[in-house]
C-alpha positions as CSV (number, residue, x, y, z in Angstrom):
1,M,38.0,-37.9,16.5
2,K,38.3,-41.4,15.2
3,L,36.1,-42.4,11.6
4,R,34.8,-45.5,12.2
5,K,35.2,-48.0,9.2
6,V,31.9,-48.9,7.1
7,S,31.0,-52.5,6.4
8,A,30.4,-53.4,2.9
9,A,27.0,-54.0,3.6
10,S,26.8,-51.2,5.6
11,A,27.7,-48.9,3.0
12,T,25.5,-50.3,1.0
13,V,22.4,-49.4,2.9
14,L,23.6,-46.1,3.5
15,A,24.0,-45.7,-0.1
16,L,20.4,-46.8,-0.9
17,A,19.4,-44.3,2.0
18,L,21.2,-41.5,0.3
19,T,19.6,-42.6,-3.2
20,A,16.3,-42.6,-1.5
21,T,16.5,-39.4,0.1
22,A,17.8,-37.7,-3.4
23,C,14.5,-38.4,-4.9
24,G,12.3,-37.5,-2.2
25,S,13.6,-34.3,-2.2
26,D,13.9,-33.5,-6.2
27,G,11.3,-31.0,-6.9
28,G,10.2,-32.0,-10.5
29,D,7.6,-32.0,-12.8
30,D,5.2,-34.3,-10.2
31,S,6.1,-31.8,-7.4
32,G,5.7,-28.5,-9.6
33,S,2.1,-29.8,-10.9
34,S,0.6,-30.4,-7.4
35,G,2.2,-27.7,-5.3
36,G,3.3,-28.4,-1.9
37,G,6.8,-30.6,-3.0
38,K,10.1,-29.9,-2.2
39,K,11.0,-27.0,-4.7
40,I,9.3,-25.6,-7.8
41,T,11.6,-24.2,-10.5
42,I,10.3,-20.8,-12.1
43,G,11.1,-19.2,-15.4
44,I,11.7,-15.7,-15.4
45,K,14.2,-12.7,-16.8
46,F,17.2,-12.0,-15.1
47,D,18.0,-8.5,-17.2
48,Q,14.8,-6.2,-17.3
49,P,14.5,-4.3,-14.4
50,G,11.2,-3.3,-12.7
51,L,10.1,-7.1,-14.0
52,G,12.6,-9.9,-13.7
53,Q,15.8,-8.8,-12.4
54,K,18.6,-10.9,-11.3
55,T,20.7,-8.9,-8.3
56,P,23.9,-9.3,-5.7
57,D,20.6,-9.4,-3.2
58,G,18.3,-12.3,-5.1
59,Y,15.5,-11.4,-7.6
60,E,13.2,-8.4,-8.4
61,G,10.4,-7.1,-10.6
62,F,6.9,-7.1,-10.7
63,D,7.0,-10.7,-12.7
64,V,9.4,-12.1,-9.3
65,D,6.3,-10.9,-7.3
66,V,3.2,-12.3,-9.3
67,A,5.2,-15.7,-9.4
68,T,6.1,-15.5,-5.4
69,Y,2.8,-15.1,-4.7
70,V,1.2,-17.7,-7.4
71,A,3.7,-20.1,-5.9
72,E,3.1,-19.7,-2.3
73,K,-0.3,-20.2,-3.2
74,L,0.5,-23.5,-4.4
75,G,1.9,-24.5,-0.9
76,Y,5.7,-23.5,-1.8
77,N,7.8,-21.1,0.3
78,E,9.9,-18.2,-1.2
79,D,12.9,-20.9,-0.4
80,Q,11.7,-23.1,-2.0
81,I,11.5,-21.7,-5.1
82,E,14.3,-22.3,-7.6
83,W,14.5,-19.5,-10.2
84,K,15.7,-20.2,-13.9
85,E,16.5,-17.5,-16.9
86,S,14.5,-17.6,-19.3
87,K,15.4,-16.0,-22.7
88,S,12.2,-14.6,-24.7
89,A,14.0,-17.7,-27.5
90,D,14.1,-20.2,-25.3
91,R,10.6,-19.6,-23.3
92,E,8.5,-22.3,-25.2
93,T,11.6,-24.9,-25.6
94,M,12.0,-24.9,-21.7
95,L,8.3,-25.5,-20.6
96,Q,8.3,-28.5,-23.3
97,R,11.0,-30.2,-21.4
98,G,10.2,-29.9,-18.4
99,D,12.7,-27.0,-17.5
100,V,10.7,-25.2,-15.1
101,D,7.0,-25.6,-13.6
102,F,5.9,-22.1,-15.2
103,I,7.3,-19.0,-17.2
104,A,6.9,-15.5,-15.7
105,A,9.1,-13.1,-18.4
106,T,7.1,-10.5,-19.6
107,Y,5.3,-13.6,-21.8
108,S,2.5,-12.2,-24.5
109,I,0.1,-14.2,-24.9
110,T,0.0,-15.3,-28.7
111,P,-2.1,-17.6,-30.9
112,Q,1.0,-18.9,-32.3
113,R,2.3,-19.9,-28.9
114,Q,-0.8,-21.2,-27.2
115,E,-0.4,-24.1,-30.2
116,K,2.7,-24.9,-28.2
117,V,2.0,-24.0,-24.3
118,D,-0.9,-22.8,-22.2
119,F,-1.2,-19.6,-20.1
120,A,-2.5,-18.9,-17.0
121,G,-3.7,-14.7,-17.0
122,P,-3.4,-12.7,-18.4
123,Y,-2.2,-10.6,-15.5
124,L,-1.1,-7.7,-17.0
125,L,-1.9,-5.7,-20.2
126,A,0.9,-3.9,-21.8
127,H,1.5,-1.8,-24.4
128,Q,4.3,-0.7,-27.1
129,D,5.8,2.5,-26.3
130,V,8.2,5.4,-26.5
131,L,10.6,6.1,-23.6
132,I,11.8,10.1,-23.7
133,R,13.3,12.7,-21.9
134,A,11.2,14.3,-19.1
135,D,12.0,17.3,-20.7
136,D,10.9,16.5,-24.5
137,D,8.1,18.6,-25.5
138,K,8.7,17.5,-29.2
139,I,7.4,14.3,-29.2
140,K,3.5,14.3,-28.3
141,S,2.6,11.9,-31.0
142,P,3.6,8.6,-32.8
143,E,3.8,10.8,-35.8
144,D,5.9,13.1,-34.3
145,L,9.0,10.4,-34.5
146,N,9.2,11.3,-38.5
147,D,13.0,12.4,-38.2
148,A,13.7,11.7,-35.1
149,K,16.3,8.9,-33.7
150,L,14.9,6.1,-32.4
151,C,16.9,3.2,-31.0
152,S,16.5,-0.1,-33.1
153,V,17.2,-2.9,-30.7
154,T,19.0,-6.4,-32.2
155,G,16.9,-9.0,-32.4
156,S,14.0,-6.6,-31.6
157,T,11.0,-5.7,-34.3
158,S,9.3,-2.5,-32.0
159,A,11.3,0.0,-33.7
160,Q,11.1,-1.3,-36.9
161,N,7.2,-1.5,-36.7
162,V,7.4,2.0,-35.3
163,K,8.7,3.1,-39.0
164,E,7.0,0.7,-41.1
165,K,3.6,1.7,-40.1
166,L,3.6,5.4,-38.0
167,A,7.0,7.3,-38.7
168,P,8.4,6.4,-42.5
169,K,11.3,9.1,-41.7
170,A,12.1,8.3,-38.3
171,Q,16.1,7.7,-38.3
172,L,16.6,4.0,-36.6
173,Q,19.9,4.0,-34.1
174,P,21.5,0.1,-33.8
175,Y,21.8,-0.6,-30.1
176,P,22.7,-4.3,-28.7
177,T,20.5,-3.4,-25.8
178,Y,17.8,-1.3,-24.4
179,S,19.6,-0.9,-21.2
180,A,22.5,0.5,-24.1
181,C,19.8,3.0,-25.3
182,L,19.2,4.5,-22.0
183,P,22.8,6.9,-21.8
184,G,22.0,7.5,-25.1
185,L,18.5,8.8,-24.8
186,Q,20.0,10.7,-21.6
187,N,22.9,12.7,-23.9
188,G,20.6,13.5,-26.7
189,A,22.2,11.1,-29.3
190,I,19.1,9.0,-29.3
191,D,15.2,11.0,-29.1
192,A,13.1,8.3,-28.3
193,L,13.1,4.2,-27.3
194,T,10.6,2.4,-28.1
195,T,9.4,-1.3,-26.8
196,D,6.3,-2.7,-23.8
197,D,5.4,0.2,-21.6
198,S,5.8,-2.1,-18.2
199,I,9.8,-2.4,-20.0
200,L,10.4,1.1,-20.2
201,A,8.6,2.0,-16.8
202,G,10.9,-0.7,-15.2
203,Y,14.3,0.7,-16.8
204,A,12.9,4.6,-15.8
205,A,12.3,3.5,-12.3
206,Q,15.9,2.6,-11.3
207,D,17.8,4.7,-9.2
208,Q,20.1,6.1,-11.7
209,F,17.8,7.5,-14.0
210,K,14.1,8.3,-11.7
211,G,13.3,11.9,-13.6
212,K,15.0,12.2,-16.1
213,F,12.8,10.0,-18.7
214,K,8.6,9.4,-19.1
215,L,6.2,8.0,-21.4
216,G,4.8,8.4,-24.3
217,G,1.7,7.2,-23.6
218,F,1.0,6.1,-27.2
219,K,-0.5,2.4,-26.0
220,L,0.4,1.5,-29.8
221,T,-0.1,-2.5,-29.6
222,N,-1.6,-4.1,-26.3
223,E,0.8,-7.2,-25.0
224,N,-1.3,-9.6,-22.9
225,Y,1.1,-11.1,-20.4
226,G,0.5,-14.8,-18.8
227,I,2.3,-17.2,-17.0
228,G,3.2,-19.9,-19.3
229,V,3.1,-23.6,-18.6
230,K,3.4,-27.2,-20.3
231,K,0.5,-27.9,-22.5
232,G,-2.4,-29.6,-20.6
233,S,-0.9,-29.0,-17.3
234,D,-2.9,-28.9,-14.0
235,L,-1.3,-25.9,-12.9
236,K,-3.2,-23.4,-15.6
237,D,-6.4,-23.7,-13.4
238,K,-4.5,-23.5,-9.9
239,I,-2.4,-20.0,-11.3
240,N,-5.3,-18.8,-12.4
241,K,-7.2,-19.1,-8.9
242,A,-3.5,-17.6,-7.3
243,L,-4.0,-14.8,-9.8
244,E,-7.3,-13.5,-8.9
245,E,-7.2,-14.0,-5.0
246,M,-3.8,-11.6,-6.0
247,V,-5.8,-9.0,-7.5
248,A,-8.6,-9.5,-4.9
249,D,-6.5,-9.0,-1.7
250,K,-4.5,-5.8,-3.6
251,S,-1.2,-7.1,-3.7
252,W,-1.0,-7.1,-7.1
253,D,-1.9,-3.1,-6.6
254,K,1.0,-3.2,-4.3
255,A,3.2,-5.1,-6.5
256,V,2.5,-2.7,-9.6
257,K,3.2,0.4,-7.5
258,D,6.4,-0.8,-6.1
259,N,8.1,-2.0,-9.1
260,F,6.6,1.0,-11.8
261,G,5.6,4.0,-9.5
262,P,9.2,5.9,-9.8
263,A,8.2,5.7,-13.3
264,N,4.7,7.5,-13.0
265,Y,3.6,4.2,-14.7
266,K,-0.1,4.5,-15.9
267,N,-1.0,1.2,-15.6
268,E,-4.3,-0.9,-17.0
269,P,-6.5,-2.2,-14.4
270,A,-5.7,-5.9,-13.9
271,P,-7.1,-7.9,-16.4
272,K,-9.8,-10.6,-16.3
273,I,-8.4,-13.8,-16.5
274,G,-8.9,-15.1,-20.1
275,E,-9.8,-11.5,-21.4
276,I,-7.2,-10.9,-24.5
277,K,-7.1,-8.2,-25.5
278,S,-6.6,-8.0,-29.5
């Protein structure tokens, strides 16, 4: 097959056309703020089973299901979503820079964060809790964590809070990640792991851990998960409407059961939009 030569003038026209096409397919802030554009960029966690996890087959978890539902209500098909990893320390910066259109990543609504970004929701009320072995009948209250070996994850304050406020004799055992705590919990090297109950339920629901762990049900704190958007974004009201529809048509209940069911997670009812429990 012979390739035809392109004249300089034709090449210029072609280059301009390609540039225009590329600009038209860009899913920047404009497409994200109004819905129905070529793509929408959503921030999630990539390493939290049950909430936001990147797998060989794609992305899964409760936050992913919520974000996908919201995106569809905004006018985007699933294949128009670009997922971007949003680590806890980077979330406000990503929204302020416009790296993402919104973030659904176990993002607790706090007064400090509300000074920097806006939140839709909340869409889940979680609590700090502990994860223990399924056959453990010794830890029945936070006070029972005294003298227990408690997993302490680098960069997390959850275990330290327990030691300072509830169980001063708890023995903190340092681990690099929550995932690294699980084998230790399973073999008895540690007695308990603490963070948000939704995160703990996600870990416990993994196939290799089904039936091996249980939640303490202590509800040590309230964590109001919201969807973060750039300050002043008109997406906030649109996302709130989508969240209300997700609850009304029972898609929210299905997402909870699909992602947390194997851990027997006793979740709170879907919170009302704008109702922040301290």
